[in-house]
N, C-alpha and C positions, 0 to 999 in steps of 0.2 A: 718763533721759536722757542722752545724751553729750556729753562733754567735745568742743571743738572744738580741733583743734588750730590754730597760727598765732601770729603774732608780735602784740602789742600796739600800739596806737599809740605810747604812748611808746616802745618797741624800735625802731621805725620810724626814730621822727623823731630818737632819736639816733644810727642809722647814715647816715638822709642829713646829720646834723651833721658824723659823723666825714669821710666821703666830702667831703663841700664844704671842710671845714678842710683835706683833703690835696691838694685841685685848686687850691686859688687860688694856692698858689705857682707851681704847673707851669703856671697861665694868664696868669700875668706874663713866661713865655718867649716867647710867642704873637706880640706884636708884632714883636720880632725877625726870628722865623721868617719871618712874611710880609713885612717888607722885604727879607730875605734871597731868598727867593721872587720876588719883584718886579725886584730887581737882576738876579738869574740870567735871567728873563725877556728883561730887556732887552738882556742881554749875548747872549742866542741870537738873537734877533731882526736886530740889530747884525750878527752874524757870518753871516745869512743874506742879508743887503745888500751887506756886502763880497763874500762869495761869487759873488755874482751879477754884480756889477759885476768881479770878477778875471774870472769864465769871459768874459764880455762881452770885456774888454779881450786877453785872451789870443788868442781866438778873429779877433778883428779884427789883431792882431799875426801871427798865424799866416799870414792871408790877405796882409797887406802889413806887414813888418816897423815901416817907418816911418808907418804907418796910424793911431798914436795918440800923444797927446802928454799931458803931466801936466796936471793940472786938480783940480776943483772942482764939488761939486754937492750938493743937497740931498737927502734920499733921497727917491724916488720915493711909497712906501707906507709912510712912517713918520714921523710928525710928530716936531719938534724932533731930527731925525738929520741928520748930516753927512756925505758922502762924500769923499776927498781919495786922490788917487791920483798916482803917482808914477812915472815912466818913464825909466830910464837907463841908455845904452847903456855896457855892461860892458867889451866887446870889439869889436872889429872891423876887417877883414883887407882890407888894398888888395889881397889876392892873389885872383886867379879862382878860383872853385870852394870857398873858403872865407866860411861867413858870417858875422852879425855875432850877440853873445849880449847881451841887453835883460833890466835885472831892473825888474821890477814890483811896486809895493807898491800896498796898497789899506788905508786905516782908514777906521771906519766909529766916529762917536764919536756919541754923547747930547748935544747941543751946550744944555746945561740953560741956558747964559746969556745965548744968542742972540746970542754975537759973531761966529759964521761961523769960528770956530777949533776946533779939538780941544785943549782945554787939558788940562793934567794931572790935574785932580783930576775929571774927568768918564769916564764908562765909555767905552772904547774896545776896539774889536776891530780885529786886523793880519791881513792875509792877503797873504803872498811869494810870487812865483814867477819864474822863468826863463825867456825864451822865447828859441828860436835861428830865424834865417833857415835855409830849406833852399837852397841854390844849384841 
């Protein structure tokens, strides 16, 4: 009869124990990695919401430079999200043929405490643009 090659049960158990001992310290890093991944996802979704609002405001202002005003609203498709936009006239000329320059700023934040304000500790994404009227 031929001797069979292979590992004994004791060798397999020792190998499994060594692998487990090596993986335990690595597994302790995963909760932090998951939290980081979740906050990155929130920031990405806030950025998308802010960009949509910015595009809407810029399109409105290009059609009528006085057609939009500063304001705030909750995000339509993201729970616990707040949008705040500011529109400021930076330069305006009384000279005919010269247009107007408007600063537009949109902040989207995860309003975690529900107070209706983007607080400094909350995840925030900001988009800025300048729009000119074309006389």
